[in-house]
MMTF fields as JSON, N, C-alpha, C and O atoms, coordinates in Angstrom:
{
  "mmtfVersion": "1.0.0",
  "mmtfProducer": "UNKNOWN",
  "numBonds": 491,
  "numAtoms": 492,
  "numGroups": 123,
  "numChains": 1,
  "numModels": 1,
  "chainsPerModel": [1],
  "groupsPerChain": [123],
  "chainIdList": ["A"],
  "bondAtomList": [4, 2, 8, 6, 12, 10, 16, 14, 20, 18, 24, 22, 28, 26, 32, 30, 36, 34, 40, 38, 44, 42, 48, 46, 52, 50, 56, 54, 60, 58, 64, 62, 68, 66, 72, 70, 76, 74, 80, 78, 84, 82, 88, 86, 92, 90, 96, 94, 100, 98, 104, 102, 108, 106, 112, 110, 116, 114, 120, 118, 124, 122, 128, 126, 132, 130, 136, 134, 140, 138, 144, 142, 148, 146, 152, 150, 156, 154, 160, 158, 164, 162, 168, 166, 172, 170, 176, 174, 180, 178, 184, 182, 188, 186, 192, 190, 196, 194, 200, 198, 204, 202, 208, 206, 212, 210, 216, 214, 220, 218, 224, 222, 228, 226, 232, 230, 236, 234, 240, 238, 244, 242, 248, 246, 252, 250, 256, 254, 260, 258, 264, 262, 268, 266, 272, 270, 276, 274, 280, 278, 284, 282, 288, 286, 292, 290, 296, 294, 300, 298, 304, 302, 308, 306, 312, 310, 316, 314, 320, 318, 324, 322, 328, 326, 332, 330, 336, 334, 340, 338, 344, 342, 348, 346, 352, 350, 356, 354, 360, 358, 364, 362, 368, 366, 372, 370, 376, 374, 380, 378, 384, 382, 388, 386, 392, 390, 396, 394, 400, 398, 404, 402, 408, 406, 412, 410, 416, 414, 420, 418, 424, 422, 428, 426, 432, 430, 436, 434, 440, 438, 444, 442, 448, 446, 452, 450, 456, 454, 460, 458, 464, 462, 468, 466, 472, 470, 476, 474, 480, 478, 484, 482, 488, 486],
  "bondOrderList": [1, 1, 1, 1, 1, 1, 1, 1, 1, 1, 1, 1, 1, 1, 1, 1, 1, 1, 1, 1, 1, 1, 1, 1, 1, 1, 1, 1, 1, 1, 1, 1, 1, 1, 1, 1, 1, 1, 1, 1, 1, 1, 1, 1, 1, 1, 1, 1, 1, 1, 1, 1, 1, 1, 1, 1, 1, 1, 1, 1, 1, 1, 1, 1, 1, 1, 1, 1, 1, 1, 1, 1, 1, 1, 1, 1, 1, 1, 1, 1, 1, 1, 1, 1, 1, 1, 1, 1, 1, 1, 1, 1, 1, 1, 1, 1, 1, 1, 1, 1, 1, 1, 1, 1, 1, 1, 1, 1, 1, 1, 1, 1, 1, 1, 1, 1, 1, 1, 1, 1, 1, 1],
  "groupList": [{"groupName": "MET", "atomNameList": ["N", "CA", "C", "O"], "elementList": ["N", "C", "C", "O"], "formalChargeList": [0, 0, 0, 0], "bondAtomList": [1, 0, 2, 1, 3, 2], "bondOrderList": [1, 1, 2], "singleLetterCode": "M", "chemCompType": "L-PEPTIDE LINKING"}, {"groupName": "GLU", "atomNameList": ["N", "CA", "C", "O"], "elementList": ["N", "C", "C", "O"], "formalChargeList": [0, 0, 0, 0], "bondAtomList": [1, 0, 2, 1, 3, 2], "bondOrderList": [1, 1, 2], "singleLetterCode": "E", "chemCompType": "L-PEPTIDE LINKING"}, {"groupName": "ASP", "atomNameList": ["N", "CA", "C", "O"], "elementList": ["N", "C", "C", "O"], "formalChargeList": [0, 0, 0, 0], "bondAtomList": [1, 0, 2, 1, 3, 2], "bondOrderList": [1, 1, 2], "singleLetterCode": "D", "chemCompType": "L-PEPTIDE LINKING"}, {"groupName": "PHE", "atomNameList": ["N", "CA", "C", "O"], "elementList": ["N", "C", "C", "O"], "formalChargeList": [0, 0, 0, 0], "bondAtomList": [1, 0, 2, 1, 3, 2], "bondOrderList": [1, 1, 2], "singleLetterCode": "F", "chemCompType": "L-PEPTIDE LINKING"}, {"groupName": "PRO", "atomNameList": ["N", "CA", "C", "O"], "elementList": ["N", "C", "C", "O"], "formalChargeList": [0, 0, 0, 0], "bondAtomList": [1, 0, 2, 1, 3, 2], "bondOrderList": [1, 1, 2], "singleLetterCode": "P", "chemCompType": "L-PEPTIDE LINKING"}, {"groupName": "LYS", "atomNameList": ["N", "CA", "C", "O"], "elementList": ["N", "C", "C", "O"], "formalChargeList": [0, 0, 0, 0], "bondAtomList": [1, 0, 2, 1, 3, 2], "bondOrderList": [1, 1, 2], "singleLetterCode": "K", "chemCompType": "L-PEPTIDE LINKING"}, {"groupName": "ARG", "atomNameList": ["N", "CA", "C", "O"], "elementList": ["N", "C", "C", "O"], "formalChargeList": [0, 0, 0, 0], "bondAtomList": [1, 0, 2, 1, 3, 2], "bondOrderList": [1, 1, 2], "singleLetterCode": "R", "chemCompType": "L-PEPTIDE LINKING"}, {"groupName": "GLY", "atomNameList": ["N", "CA", "C", "O"], "elementList": ["N", "C", "C", "O"], "formalChargeList": [0, 0, 0, 0], "bondAtomList": [1, 0, 2, 1, 3, 2], "bondOrderList": [1, 1, 2], "singleLetterCode": "G", "chemCompType": "PEPTIDE LINKING"}, {"groupName": "TRP", "atomNameList": ["N", "CA", "C", "O"], "elementList": ["N", "C", "C", "O"], "formalChargeList": [0, 0, 0, 0], "bondAtomList": [1, 0, 2, 1, 3, 2], "bondOrderList": [1, 1, 2], "singleLetterCode": "W", "chemCompType": "L-PEPTIDE LINKING"}, {"groupName": "LEU", "atomNameList": ["N", "CA", "C", "O"], "elementList": ["N", "C", "C", "O"], "formalChargeList": [0, 0, 0, 0], "bondAtomList": [1, 0, 2, 1, 3, 2], "bondOrderList": [1, 1, 2], "singleLetterCode": "L", "chemCompType": "L-PEPTIDE LINKING"}, {"groupName": "TYR", "atomNameList": ["N", "CA", "C", "O"], "elementList": ["N", "C", "C", "O"], "formalChargeList": [0, 0, 0, 0], "bondAtomList": [1, 0, 2, 1, 3, 2], "bondOrderList": [1, 1, 2], "singleLetterCode": "Y", "chemCompType": "L-PEPTIDE LINKING"}, {"groupName": "SER", "atomNameList": ["N", "CA", "C", "O"], "elementList": ["N", "C", "C", "O"], "formalChargeList": [0, 0, 0, 0], "bondAtomList": [1, 0, 2, 1, 3, 2], "bondOrderList": [1, 1, 2], "singleLetterCode": "S", "chemCompType": "L-PEPTIDE LINKING"}, {"groupName": "ILE", "atomNameList": ["N", "CA", "C", "O"], "elementList": ["N", "C", "C", "O"], "formalChargeList": [0, 0, 0, 0], "bondAtomList": [1, 0, 2, 1, 3, 2], "bondOrderList": [1, 1, 2], "singleLetterCode": "I", "chemCompType": "L-PEPTIDE LINKING"}, {"groupName": "VAL", "atomNameList": ["N", "CA", "C", "O"], "elementList": ["N", "C", "C", "O"], "formalChargeList": [0, 0, 0, 0], "bondAtomList": [1, 0, 2, 1, 3, 2], "bondOrderList": [1, 1, 2], "singleLetterCode": "V", "chemCompType": "L-PEPTIDE LINKING"}, {"groupName": "ALA", "atomNameList": ["N", "CA", "C", "O"], "elementList": ["N", "C", "C", "O"], "formalChargeList": [0, 0, 0, 0], "bondAtomList": [1, 0, 2, 1, 3, 2], "bondOrderList": [1, 1, 2], "singleLetterCode": "A", "chemCompType": "L-PEPTIDE LINKING"}, {"groupName": "THR", "atomNameList": ["N", "CA", "C", "O"], "elementList": ["N", "C", "C", "O"], "formalChargeList": [0, 0, 0, 0], "bondAtomList": [1, 0, 2, 1, 3, 2], "bondOrderList": [1, 1, 2], "singleLetterCode": "T", "chemCompType": "L-PEPTIDE LINKING"}, {"groupName": "ASN", "atomNameList": ["N", "CA", "C", "O"], "elementList": ["N", "C", "C", "O"], "formalChargeList": [0, 0, 0, 0], "bondAtomList": [1, 0, 2, 1, 3, 2], "bondOrderList": [1, 1, 2], "singleLetterCode": "N", "chemCompType": "L-PEPTIDE LINKING"}, {"groupName": "GLN", "atomNameList": ["N", "CA", "C", "O"], "elementList": ["N", "C", "C", "O"], "formalChargeList": [0, 0, 0, 0], "bondAtomList": [1, 0, 2, 1, 3, 2], "bondOrderList": [1, 1, 2], "singleLetterCode": "Q", "chemCompType": "L-PEPTIDE LINKING"}],
  "groupTypeList": [0, 1, 2, 3, 4, 1, 5, 6, 7, 5, 5, 7, 8, 9, 10, 11, 12, 4, 13, 9, 12, 13, 9, 12, 12, 9, 13, 9, 7, 3, 7, 6, 11, 11, 12, 14, 0, 10, 5, 7, 14, 5, 2, 14, 5, 2, 6, 1, 7, 13, 14, 15, 7, 6, 9, 1, 7, 9, 0, 1, 6, 5, 16, 3, 9, 1, 11, 11, 12, 7, 6, 9, 11, 11, 14, 1, 7, 12, 1, 17, 14, 9, 6, 1, 5, 3, 16, 13, 6, 6, 4, 7, 1, 2, 0, 12, 12, 9, 13, 11, 4, 1, 12, 1, 1, 4, 13, 10, 2, 11, 11, 9, 7, 13, 12, 5, 16, 8, 3, 16, 17, 12, 3],
  "groupIdList": [1, 2, 3, 4, 5, 6, 7, 8, 9, 10, 11, 12, 13, 14, 15, 16, 17, 18, 19, 20, 21, 22, 23, 24, 25, 26, 27, 28, 29, 30, 31, 32, 33, 34, 35, 36, 37, 38, 39, 40, 41, 42, 43, 44, 45, 46, 47, 48, 49, 50, 51, 52, 53, 54, 55, 56, 57, 58, 59, 60, 61, 62, 63, 64, 65, 66, 67, 68, 69, 70, 71, 72, 73, 74, 75, 76, 77, 78, 79, 80, 81, 82, 83, 84, 85, 86, 87, 88, 89, 90, 91, 92, 93, 94, 95, 96, 97, 98, 99, 100, 101, 102, 103, 104, 105, 106, 107, 108, 109, 110, 111, 112, 113, 114, 115, 116, 117, 118, 119, 120, 121, 122, 123],
  "secStructList": [7, 7, 2, 2, 2, 2, 2, 2, 2, 2, 2, 2, 4, 4, 4, 1, 2, 2, 2, 2, 2, 2, 2, 2, 2, 2, 2, 2, 2, 2, 2, 2, 2, 2, 2, 2, 2, 2, 2, 2, 2, 2, 2, 2, 2, 2, 2, 2, 2, 2, 2, 2, 2, 2, 2, 2, 2, 2, 2, 2, 2, 2, 2, 2, 2, 2, 2, 2, 2, 2, 2, 2, 6, 1, 2, 2, 2, 2, 2, 2, 2, 2, 2, 2, 2, 2, 7, 7, 7, 7, 6, 6, 7, 7, 7, 7, 7, 7, 7, 7, 7, 7, 7, 7, 7, 7, 7, 7, 1, 7, 2, 2, 2, 2, 2, 2, 2, 2, 2, 2, 2, 2, 7],
  "xCoordList": [-41.969, -41.035, -41.364, -40.534, -42.544, -42.85, -42.208, -42.09, -41.814, -41.172, -39.727, -39.218, -39.125, -37.76, -37.615, -36.768, -38.334, -38.213, -38.612, -38.092, -39.479, -39.915, -38.817, -38.607, -38.097, -36.977, -35.857, -35.229, -35.625, -34.561, -34.961, -34.077, -36.177, -36.649, -36.421, -36.171, -36.51, -36.23, -34.781, -34.485, -33.839, -32.422, -31.903, -30.765, -32.71, -32.294, -31.886, -31.006, -32.533, -32.21, -30.794, -30.148, -30.301, -29.027, -27.909, -26.842, -28.217, -27.203, -27.474, -26.93, -28.293, -28.638, -27.519, -26.72, -27.451, -26.464, -26.398, -25.314, -27.525, -27.437, -26.838, -26.094, -27.116, -26.564, -25.053, -24.266, -24.674, -23.219, -22.466, -21.346, -23.069, -22.446, -22.241, -21.219, -23.337, -23.278, -22.148, -21.394, -22.038, -20.972, -19.606, -18.677, -19.426, -18.111, -17.701, -16.554, -18.689, -18.497, -18.057, -17.137, -18.655, -18.387, -16.98, -16.222, -16.597, -15.277, -14.165, -13.12, -14.431, -13.489, -13.358, -12.244, -14.486, -14.442, -13.667, -12.881, -13.854, -13.147, -11.64, -10.771, -11.355, -9.912, -9.176, -8.052, -9.936, -9.418, -9.162, -8.106, -10.068, -9.965, -8.793, -8.08, -8.586, -7.518, -6.185, -5.261, -6.091, -4.819, -4.537, -3.393, -5.555, -5.378, -4.925, -4.061, -5.527, -5.11, -3.671, -2.909, -3.324, -1.922, -0.885, 0.15, -1.196, -0.313, -0.274, 0.787, -1.345, -1.356, -0.539, 0.17, -0.584, 0.154, 1.637, 2.465, 1.981, 3.382, 3.944, 5.06, 3.208, 3.588, 3.812, 4.782, 2.829, 2.976, 4.228, 4.894, 4.554, 5.728, 6.986, 7.888, 7.032, 8.219, 8.331, 9.44, 7.257, 7.339, 7.714, 8.372, 7.33, 7.726, 9.284, 9.901, 9.862, 11.321, 12.013, 13.009, 11.538, 12.075, 11.966, 12.907, 10.813, 10.614, 11.49, 11.934, 11.737, 12.576, 14.044, 14.729, 14.463, 15.868, 16.003, 17.005, 15.048, 15.077, 15.127, 15.881, 14.264, 14.225, 15.613, 16.069, 16.24, 17.541, 18.583, 19.393, 18.541, 19.406, 19.163, 20.116, 17.933, 17.583, 17.994, 18.346, 17.954, 18.365, 19.855, 20.325, 20.637, 22.083, 22.415, 23.243, 21.735, 21.982, 21.614, 22.316, 20.533, 20.153, 21.185, 21.5, 21.78, 22.825, 24.071, 24.728, 24.417, 25.603, 25.396, 26.281, 24.251, 23.981, 23.976, 24.477, 23.417, 23.481, 24.875, 25.223, 25.684, 27.124, 27.869, 28.701, 27.498, 28.089, 27.69, 28.533, 26.383, 25.95, 26.619, 26.986, 26.761, 27.434, 28.873, 29.404, 29.507, 30.905, 31.044, 32.007, 30.07, 30.123, 29.693, 29.863, 29.152, 28.775, 29.938, 29.781, 31.059, 32.308, 33.133, 32.994, 33.958, 34.914, 35.92, 36.267, 36.402, 37.347, 36.798, 37.463, 35.49, 34.772, 34.571, 34.71, 34.235, 34.027, 35.398, 35.47, 36.414, 37.726, 38.122, 38.593, 37.93, 38.266, 37.512, 38.087, 36.181, 35.362, 35.82, 35.847, 36.177, 36.656, 37.984, 38.173, 38.896, 40.18, 39.996, 40.679, 39.054, 38.8, 38.228, 38.685, 37.201, 36.436, 37.125, 37.178, 37.675, 38.234, 39.807, 40.354, 40.448, 41.882, 42.474, 43.298, 42.047, 42.585, 43.447, 43.436, 44.253, 45.236, 45.149, 44.66, 45.662, 45.76, 46.958, 47.856, 46.964, 48.093, 49.314, 49.24, 50.427, 51.638, 51.889, 52.992, 50.896, 51.058, 51.6, 51.249, 52.457, 53.038, 52.507, 52.131, 52.498, 52.009, 53.163, 53.98, 53.222, 54.281, 53.613, 52.631, 54.16, 53.689, 54.738, 55.896, 54.318, 55.216, 55.006, 53.896, 56.13, 56.078, 56.9, 58.056, 56.316, 57.066, 58.015, 57.685, 59.205, 60.199, 59.682, 59.042, 59.971, 59.59, 60.771, 61.937, 60.408, 61.361, 61.345, 60.317, 62.497, 62.556, 62.922, 63.931, 62.157, 62.433, 63.034, 62.689, 63.86, 64.454, 63.404, 62.63, 63.397, 62.368, 63.069, 64.006, 62.592, 63.174, 62.314, 61.085, 63.018, 62.229, 61.574, 60.435, 62.216, 61.642, 62.274, 63.219, 61.737, 62.32, 63.6, 64.433, 63.873, 65.205, 66.256, 67.34, 66.02, 67.06, 67.321, 68.447, 66.385, 66.573, 67.469, 68.37, 67.273, 68.081, 69.527, 70.47, 69.713, 71.12, 71.796, 72.965, 71.092, 71.683, 72.097, 73.103, 71.354, 71.615, 72.856, 73.733, 72.926, 74.056, 75.362, 76.43, 75.237, 76.365, 76.887, 78.087, 75.947, 76.391, 77.047, 77.976, 76.646, 77.226, 78.667, 79.585, 78.849, 80.089, 80.858, 81.966],
  "yCoordList": [46.967, 46.615, 45.215, 44.605, 44.774, 43.473, 42.374, 41.23, 42.685, 41.621, 41.291, 40.186, 42.248, 42.034, 40.846, 39.993, 40.727, 39.633, 38.311, 37.242, 38.409, 37.174, 36.618, 35.407, 37.562, 37.086, 36.533, 35.528, 37.189, 36.642, 35.389, 34.577, 35.121, 33.878, 32.685, 31.572, 32.928, 31.806, 31.386, 30.209, 32.36, 32.009, 31.847, 31.429, 32.167, 32.165, 30.73, 30.595, 29.72, 28.397, 27.99, 27.172, 28.557, 28.301, 28.736, 28.127, 29.869, 30.433, 30.113, 30.775, 29.125, 28.78, 27.936, 27.36, 27.855, 27.176, 25.695, 25.172, 25.014, 23.559, 23.284, 22.311, 24.082, 23.815, 24.111, 23.432, 25.126, 25.448, 24.327, 23.986, 23.77, 22.657, 21.413, 20.728, 21.164, 20.046, 20.32, 19.406, 21.515, 21.786, 21.69, 21.204, 22.113, 22.07, 20.59, 20.226, 19.733, 18.283, 17.681, 16.863, 18.034, 17.497, 17.955, 17.138, 19.215, 19.666, 18.917, 18.557, 18.712, 18.073, 16.623, 16.103, 15.951, 14.527, 14.419, 13.484, 15.363, 15.291, 15.58, 14.961, 16.493, 16.764, 15.525, 15.183, 14.883, 13.592, 12.556, 11.924, 12.383, 11.391, 11.766, 10.873, 13.029, 13.473, 13.157, 12.714, 13.389, 13.091, 11.635, 11.232, 10.806, 9.377, 8.864, 7.992, 9.422, 9.081, 9.457, 8.696, 10.618, 11.106, 10.154, 9.821, 9.743, 8.864, 7.46, 6.848, 7.034, 5.738, 5.791, 4.825, 6.895, 7.05, 7.128, 6.541, 7.795, 7.961, 6.59, 6.237, 5.838, 4.482, 3.556, 2.8, 3.648, 2.795, 3.157, 2.272, 4.456, 4.906, 4.35, 3.866, 4.433, 3.907, 2.397, 1.888, 1.692, 0.203, -0.085, -1.093, 0.751, 0.511, 0.681, -0.067, 1.637, 1.833, 0.626, 0.161, 0.107, -1.074, -2.286, -3.073, -2.452, -3.582, -3.52, -4.554, -2.278, -2.077, -2.454, -3.15, -1.985, -2.39, -3.857, -4.441, -4.458, -5.915, -6.647, -7.6, -6.135, -6.769, -6.642, -7.593, -5.536, -5.332, -6.293, -6.857, -6.464, -7.38, -8.793, -9.533, -9.19, -10.588, -10.803, -11.922, -9.775, -9.891, -10.073, -10.842, -9.342, -9.497, -10.953, -11.614, -11.424, -12.802, -13.843, -14.846, -13.637, -14.523, -14.574, -15.653, -13.377, -13.361, -14.046, -14.742, -13.856, -14.553, -16.027, -16.766, -16.483, -17.977, -18.557, -19.664, -17.835, -18.368, -18.517, -19.504, -17.512, -17.574, -18.746, -19.443, -18.905, -20.008, -21.349, -22.232, -21.515, -22.763, -22.94, -24.051, -21.862, -22.02, -22.421, -23.195, -21.932, -22.262, -23.747, -24.449, -24.144, -25.522, -26.59, -27.79, -26.123, -27.112, -27.64, -28.584, -27.03, -27.517, -28.314, -28.165, -29.127, -29.985, -29.107, -29.378, -28.044, -27.147, -26.43, -26.231, -26.052, -25.348, -26.222, -25.779, -27.49, -28.428, -28.672, -28.701, -28.836, -29.058, -27.858, -28.015, -26.673, -25.481, -25.354, -25.024, -25.619, -25.606, -26.61, -26.302, -27.801, -28.853, -28.41, -28.576, -27.838, -27.33, -26.249, -26.229, -25.337, -24.204, -24.636, -24.208, -25.506, -25.858, -26.881, -26.768, -27.917, -29.035, -29.178, -30.141, -28.248, -28.19, -29.548, -30.148, -29.986, -31.243, -30.986, -29.888, -31.983, -31.879, -33.175, -34.217, -33.014, -34.192, -35.007, -34.497, -36.319, -37.171, -36.696, -36.475, -36.551, -36.025, -34.562, -34.088, -33.836, -32.394, -32.146, -32.82, -31.146, -30.797, -29.381, -28.604, -29.099, -27.827, -26.985, -27.456, -25.793, -24.902, -23.811, -23.168, -23.661, -22.679, -21.562, -21.814, -20.348, -19.241, -18.488, -18.091, -18.3, -17.551, -16.326, -16.375, -15.202, -13.95, -13.859, -14.241, -13.351, -13.243, -12.222, -11.234, -12.483, -11.566, -10.526, -10.896, -9.286, -8.222, -7.807, -7.403, -7.915, -7.594, -6.161, -5.728, -5.429, -4.032, -3.859, -4.647, -2.925, -2.803, -2.284, -1.384, -2.905, -2.571, -1.936, -2.485, -0.74, -0.028, -0.223, -0.173, -0.455, -0.732, 0.557, 0.516, 1.626, 2.865, 4.06, 3.915, 5.201, 6.435, 6.713, 7.329, 6.346, 6.549, 5.861, 6.423, 4.6, 3.922, 4.549, 4.466, 5.137, 5.828, 7.0, 7.257, 7.699, 8.952, 8.517, 9.194, 7.432, 6.965, 6.559, 6.888, 5.844, 5.461, 6.673, 6.621, 7.707, 8.936, 9.597, 10.036, 9.665, 10.236, 9.485, 10.079, 8.087, 7.272, 7.432, 7.365, 7.642, 7.822, 9.202, 9.323, 10.16, 11.518, 11.56, 12.11, 10.988, 11.046, 9.824, 9.716],
  "zCoordList": [15.022, 16.056, 16.683, 17.358, 16.438, 17.017, 16.113, 16.553, 14.918, 14.047, 14.603, 14.413, 15.263, 15.635, 16.612, 16.343, 17.668, 18.554, 17.846, 18.165, 16.949, 16.326, 15.414, 15.338, 14.7, 13.821, 14.693, 14.359, 15.787, 16.711, 17.315, 17.588, 17.561, 18.127, 17.214, 17.676, 15.925, 15.04, 14.982, 14.772, 15.169, 15.152, 16.588, 16.8, 17.523, 18.899, 19.42, 20.27, 18.897, 19.387, 18.917, 19.572, 17.78, 17.34, 18.229, 18.306, 18.926, 19.797, 21.279, 22.163, 21.545, 22.917, 23.52, 22.783, 24.82, 25.589, 25.254, 24.995, 25.254, 24.961, 23.562, 23.434, 22.501, 21.213, 21.235, 20.575, 21.998, 22.057, 22.778, 22.399, 23.792, 24.525, 23.63, 23.674, 22.78, 21.928, 20.884, 20.548, 20.399, 19.393, 20.05, 19.405, 21.267, 21.925, 22.054, 21.797, 22.468, 22.651, 21.327, 21.325, 20.217, 18.939, 18.529, 18.005, 18.741, 18.376, 19.181, 18.64, 20.441, 21.326, 20.872, 20.805, 20.555, 20.041, 18.756, 18.606, 17.784, 16.524, 16.799, 16.186, 17.692, 18.029, 18.587, 18.221, 19.52, 20.127, 19.057, 19.041, 18.207, 17.132, 16.191, 15.733, 15.903, 15.085, 15.692, 15.011, 16.977, 17.663, 17.65, 17.441, 17.869, 17.828, 16.484, 16.392, 15.425, 14.041, 13.771, 13.176, 14.21, 14.102, 14.803, 14.227, 16.029, 16.778, 16.019, 15.901, 15.569, 14.864, 13.621, 13.337, 12.82, 11.604, 11.984, 11.288, 13.005, 13.389, 13.833, 13.45, 14.611, 14.981, 13.776, 13.72, 12.763, 11.631, 10.828, 10.29, 10.744, 10.005, 10.642, 9.958, 12.03, 12.738, 12.56, 12.405, 12.575, 12.376, 10.963, 10.706, 10.025, 8.698, 8.498, 7.74, 9.167, 9.134, 9.75, 9.196, 10.852, 11.488, 10.588, 10.495, 9.912, 9.105, 7.828, 7.329, 7.297, 6.148, 6.508, 5.759, 7.625, 8.132, 8.3, 7.886, 8.879, 9.051, 7.683, 7.486, 6.731, 5.417, 4.718, 4.083, 4.83, 4.262, 4.819, 4.084, 6.142, 6.812, 6.379, 6.139, 6.27, 5.816, 4.32, 3.948, 3.488, 2.109, 1.987, 1.148, 2.852, 2.937, 3.333, 2.706, 4.399, 4.827, 3.781, 3.65, 3.032, 1.969, 0.937, 0.436, 0.557, -0.426, 0.036, -0.739, 1.318, 1.903, 1.868, 1.436, 2.309, 2.336, 0.932, 0.732, -0.067, -1.427, -1.931, -2.579, -1.626, -2.07, -1.368, -1.949, -0.059, 0.627, 0.045, -0.117, -0.277, -0.918, -2.311, -2.692, -3.03, -4.36, -4.168, -4.965, -3.165, -2.912, -2.421, -2.732, -1.679, -1.151, -2.197, -1.986, -3.287, -4.266, -5.12, -5.894, -4.964, -5.695, -4.691, -3.477, -5.215, -4.42, -3.707, -2.558, -4.373, -3.751, -2.51, -1.493, -2.694, -1.661, -0.39, 0.751, -0.686, 0.443, 1.186, 2.415, 0.399, 1.012, 1.863, 2.989, 1.328, 2.07, 3.345, 4.382, 3.289, 4.509, 5.541, 6.733, 5.109, 6.041, 6.711, 7.916, 5.885, 6.439, 7.475, 8.499, 7.201, 8.082, 9.354, 10.414, 9.307, 10.534, 11.357, 12.582, 10.693, 11.478, 11.483, 12.021, 10.906, 10.866, 10.406, 11.097, 9.277, 8.605, 7.507, 6.951, 7.123, 5.991, 5.186, 5.624, 3.986, 3.133, 3.583, 4.254, 3.195, 3.501, 2.691, 1.482, 3.404, 2.763, 2.907, 2.631, 3.331, 3.593, 5.058, 6.027, 5.099, 6.378, 6.718, 5.84, 7.991, 8.482, 9.003, 9.794, 8.575, 9.057, 9.987, 9.616, 11.113, 12.032, 12.137, 12.469, 11.854, 11.896, 13.159, 13.514, 13.842, 15.109, 15.01, 14.592, 15.394, 15.321, 16.473, 17.595, 16.204, 17.374, 18.362, 18.002, 19.569, 20.658, 20.857, 20.997, 20.858, 21.158, 22.607, 23.151, 23.213, 24.664, 24.79, 24.235, 25.481, 25.735, 27.164, 28.044, 27.409, 28.705, 29.641, 29.315, 30.873, 31.929, 33.062, 33.64, 33.382, 34.481, 35.733, 35.675, 36.912, 38.111, 38.609, 39.074, 38.529, 39.137, 38.409, 37.633, 38.679, 38.047, 38.668, 38.003, 39.847, 40.554, 39.801, 39.65, 39.274, 38.562, 37.191, 36.701, 36.593, 35.361, 35.616, 34.818, 36.653, 36.905, 37.23, 36.818, 37.942, 38.288, 37.004, 36.802, 36.11, 34.865, 34.009, 33.301, 34.076, 33.302, 33.871, 33.127, 35.17, 35.789, 35.566, 35.419, 35.545, 35.295, 33.851, 33.583, 32.963, 31.547, 31.386, 30.588, 32.044, 31.979, 32.612, 32.004, 33.81, 34.48, 34.318, 34.844]
}
């Protein structure tokens, strides 16, 4: 029987309160580190999405600018750009301005006038 407390004494330090407190502190520390790593990974993924969207926008702008440069490298493109921006014309050209006709709709002053017109048409 005397061996029983001796065997327990060797393992007793493992289950002591100071060791359990140290283990709890370690578990809490690892948990806190894991949460911080998760938040960092989530932020990095969000920033990656923003950067990808910005990259696509910049690629579209690059393609547009390259096409504009290609168009302006020819004489016709330069002439077209000048006509659009500065509203110029060649000597001998005339400008025609098309104006759409205005359609006048009848305007009624009040609903009472509409009712009078309706009665006048009936009688």
